[in-house]
C-alpha positions, 0 to 999 in steps of 0.5 A: 518062516516055515516054522512061523506058519506052521506055529500061526496053524496050531495056535488056530487051531488050538483056539477052534478047539477051546470054541468047540469045546465051550460051545459044548460045554453052554449045551450042557454036554458033559462026557465026549468021546475021542476020535482019531483019524484010525490010519497010519499016522496016529499016534500011539498017545492018540491011540490009546484014546479012541473011542474012550469017554471023558470028562469034559471039564478034563480035557487039555487043549490043545492034545498035543502039536499038529493033533488030528483029533476029534471029540464027538460029544457023547449021547448014551 
């Protein structure tokens, strides 16, 4: 049962992030900044991306299982 609860949570997280990204696109945002939680739980993959700017169309969702990162609109 725990497995199915985790899967349901991850599906909800994925849908939420996809909706957020689509909303940013609808507002004309073309680039985003990758932000981690900046704590000891951050994985090496995400730590490498922290603070970097990415084209919004090149972001892959889900970021990864149980990812706690966020995407912030890039404003010059």
